[in-house]
C-alpha positions as CSV (number, residue, x, y, z in Angstrom):
1,M,79.9,93.1,112.1
2,T,81.8,90.0,112.8
3,R,80.8,86.8,114.6
4,T,82.8,84.0,116.1
5,V,81.8,80.6,114.7
6,R,82.8,77.4,116.6
7,T,83.3,74.4,114.3
8,Q,83.2,70.8,115.1
9,S,86.1,68.5,114.3
10,P,86.0,66.9,110.8
11,S,85.1,63.5,112.3
12,Q,82.0,65.2,114.0
13,S,81.0,67.1,110.9
14,A,77.5,66.5,109.5
15,S,79.1,66.1,106.1
16,P,82.0,63.5,105.9
17,G,82.7,64.6,102.4
18,G,83.1,68.3,103.0
19,G,84.4,70.3,100.1
20,P,85.5,69.2,96.6
21,A,88.0,66.3,96.3
22,G,91.5,67.2,97.3
23,T,90.4,69.9,99.8
24,P,90.1,69.8,103.6
25,R,86.7,68.6,104.9
26,G,85.7,72.0,106.2
27,L,87.2,74.1,109.0
28,P,88.8,72.1,111.9
29,A,87.5,72.6,115.4
30,G,88.1,76.1,116.7
31,D,86.8,79.6,117.1
32,W,86.7,81.2,113.6
33,H,85.8,84.8,112.8
34,L,82.8,84.9,110.6
35,N,82.7,88.1,108.6
36,G,79.2,89.6,108.1
37,A,78.9,92.9,106.2
38,T,82.3,94.0,104.9
39,R,83.6,96.9,107.0
40,I,86.3,98.0,104.5
41,A,85.5,97.3,100.9
42,P,88.1,96.5,98.3
43,L,89.6,99.6,96.6
44,P,87.2,100.4,93.7
45,R,88.6,99.7,90.2
46,A,88.3,103.4,89.2
47,E,90.6,104.3,92.1
48,R,93.4,101.8,91.4
49,S,96.6,103.3,90.2
50,T,98.6,102.0,87.3
51,S,101.1,100.3,89.7
52,V,98.3,98.7,91.7
53,R,96.6,97.4,88.5
54,F,99.9,96.0,87.3
55,F,100.7,94.1,90.6
56,L,97.1,92.7,90.7
57,K,97.7,91.4,87.2
58,V,101.0,89.9,88.2
59,I,99.3,88.2,91.2
60,R,96.6,86.8,89.0
61,K,99.2,85.4,86.6
62,V,101.3,83.8,89.4
63,T,98.3,82.3,91.1
64,R,96.8,81.2,87.7
65,E,93.4,82.8,88.7
66,D,91.1,84.9,86.5
67,F,89.9,87.0,89.5
68,D,91.6,89.2,92.1
69,Y,91.9,87.9,95.7
70,T,89.8,90.1,98.1
71,V,92.7,90.5,100.4
72,F,94.9,92.1,97.8
73,T,92.2,94.4,96.5
74,T,91.7,95.5,100.1
75,L,95.4,95.9,100.7
76,A,95.5,98.1,97.5
77,R,94.2,100.8,99.8
78,L,97.8,101.1,101.1
79,G,98.5,103.0,97.9
80,R,102.2,103.2,97.2
81,I,102.9,100.7,99.9
82,F,100.9,98.0,98.2
83,P,103.3,97.1,95.4
84,V,106.2,97.0,97.9
85,H,104.2,94.8,100.3
86,A,103.1,92.5,97.4
87,Y,106.7,92.0,96.4
88,F,107.8,91.5,100.0
89,V,105.2,88.8,100.8
90,S,106.0,86.9,97.6
91,Q,109.7,86.8,98.6
92,L,108.8,85.9,102.2
93,L,106.6,83.0,101.1
94,Y,108.5,81.6,98.1
95,K,112.1,82.6,98.7
96,G,114.2,82.5,101.9
97,R,115.7,79.4,103.5
98,I,112.7,77.7,105.1
99,P,111.0,75.2,102.8
100,V,107.7,76.4,101.4
101,A,105.8,73.4,102.8
102,D,107.0,74.2,106.3
103,K,106.0,77.8,105.8
104,E,102.5,76.7,104.8
105,R,102.2,74.6,107.9
106,V,103.2,77.6,110.1
107,I,100.8,79.9,108.3
108,L,97.9,77.4,108.9
109,R,98.9,77.3,112.5
110,V,98.7,81.1,112.7
111,A,95.3,81.1,110.8
112,H,93.8,78.6,113.3
113,R,95.1,80.4,116.3
114,T,93.9,83.8,115.1
115,G,90.6,82.5,113.8
116,C,91.3,83.7,110.3
117,A,89.1,81.6,108.0
118,Y,90.3,83.5,104.9
119,E,93.9,82.5,105.5
120,W,92.9,78.9,106.3
121,A,90.8,78.6,103.1
122,H,93.6,79.8,100.9
123,H,96.6,78.2,102.6
124,S,95.0,74.8,103.1
125,V,94.8,74.6,99.3
126,M,98.3,76.1,98.9
127,A,99.7,73.6,101.5
128,Q,98.4,70.7,99.5
129,D,100.1,72.1,96.4
130,Q,103.4,71.8,98.4
131,G,102.7,68.1,99.3
132,V,101.1,68.6,102.7
133,T,98.4,66.0,103.0
134,R,94.8,66.6,103.9
135,L,95.1,64.6,107.1
136,E,98.1,66.6,108.2
137,I,96.3,69.9,107.5
138,E,93.4,68.8,109.7
139,S,95.9,67.9,112.5
140,I,97.4,71.4,112.5
141,A,94.5,72.7,114.6
142,R,95.3,70.2,117.4
143,T,97.4,70.9,120.4
144,A,99.6,67.9,119.5
145,D,99.5,65.0,117.1
146,D,101.5,61.8,117.0
147,G,101.9,62.1,113.3
148,W,104.0,65.3,113.5
149,T,107.7,65.0,112.8
150,P,110.0,66.4,115.4
151,R,110.7,69.3,113.1
152,T,107.0,70.1,112.6
153,R,106.5,69.8,116.4
154,A,109.3,72.3,117.0
155,L,107.9,74.7,114.4
156,F,104.5,74.7,115.9
157,A,105.8,75.1,119.5
158,A,107.8,78.1,118.3
159,T,104.7,79.5,116.5
160,D,102.6,79.1,119.6
161,D,105.2,80.8,121.8
162,L,105.4,83.8,119.4
163,L,101.6,84.1,119.3
164,T,101.2,83.8,123.1
165,D,104.2,85.6,124.5
166,G,105.9,87.4,121.5
167,R,109.1,85.4,122.1
168,L,110.5,81.9,122.3
169,T,110.9,80.2,125.7
170,A,114.3,78.8,126.5
171,D,113.1,75.2,126.0
172,T,111.5,76.1,122.6
173,W,114.6,77.9,121.5
174,H,116.9,74.9,122.3
175,T,114.6,72.5,120.5
176,L,114.1,74.7,117.5
177,R,117.9,75.1,117.1
178,E,118.1,71.4,116.4
179,H,116.2,72.1,113.2
180,L,116.8,75.8,112.2
181,D,119.9,77.9,112.3
182,E,119.8,81.5,113.5
183,D,119.0,83.0,110.0
184,R,116.0,80.7,109.6
185,I,114.7,81.5,113.1
186,V,114.7,85.2,112.1
187,E,112.8,84.2,109.0
188,L,110.3,82.2,111.0
189,C,109.6,85.1,113.4
190,M,109.0,87.4,110.4
191,L,106.7,84.8,108.8
192,V,104.6,84.4,111.9
193,G,104.5,88.2,112.5
194,H,103.5,88.9,108.9
195,Y,100.6,86.5,108.9
196,V,99.4,87.7,112.3
197,M,99.3,91.1,110.7
198,G,97.4,89.8,107.7
199,A,94.9,88.0,109.9
200,M,94.3,91.3,111.9
201,I,93.6,93.2,108.6
202,I,91.4,90.4,107.2
203,N,89.4,89.8,110.4
204,T,88.9,93.6,110.9
205,S,88.0,94.6,107.4
206,G,85.8,91.6,106.7
207,C,87.5,90.3,103.6
208,A,85.1,88.0,101.8
209,I,86.3,84.6,100.9
210,E,86.2,84.0,97.2
211,P,83.6,81.3,96.0
212,R,86.4,78.9,94.9
213,Y,88.0,79.0,98.3
214,L,84.8,79.1,100.2
215,A,83.8,75.8,98.6
216,S,87.0,74.2,100.1
217,L,85.7,74.9,103.6
218,G,82.7,72.5,103.1
219,E,79.5,72.5,105.0
220,S,81.0,73.3,108.4
221,W,81.3,76.9,107.3
222,T,77.5,77.4,107.0
223,A,76.2,74.6,109.3
224,A,78.1,75.3,112.5
225,P,76.3,77.2,115.3
226,A,77.5,80.8,115.6
227,K,77.7,83.2,118.5
228,D,77.9,87.0,118.4
């Protein structure tokens, strides 16, 4: 069972401190999917193939964690597709022509629009690692913000178009072309599409947010009123 939880803005939150230092002060205002009982459990260890175990180990090494992310142990149910997908997403996120910081901004926009708290919890931390400030992260949930650069504004307009209509409007296209060439626009569309796909899987399966990342959401995660 999943519920939708509506959070207040950080300035209205009961706890001005939120999570640990260096992390966003809870979820920004929005409708977030609150996962109850897990619908699709992570693939049991005994059922993980050699290639799945190898790629999970590589992910732990790259992320410098001593635990597996729930999303990856759930995606391990893809079997032979899992290693291919794991490699693909690493290339999409860290390679390509669009700077990683811009990719993190776009992913957070997708997470907010799809109500995917798991993606928000992880990528708000990852965005800060790329130099995106806490205040900018909080602003990503807004319709517009005076602090956004023209490039960031264009990226968010394009992301919103793709999420709403599945294509870019003429105005958005012309504005985006001032910042991205055709190759990068293809990459942007793929980035948005992939993280929408990820949000669908996460919100449907009920991936549990790991304690380390749950802590970054602050008190708004548990204190906000929920509705079925």
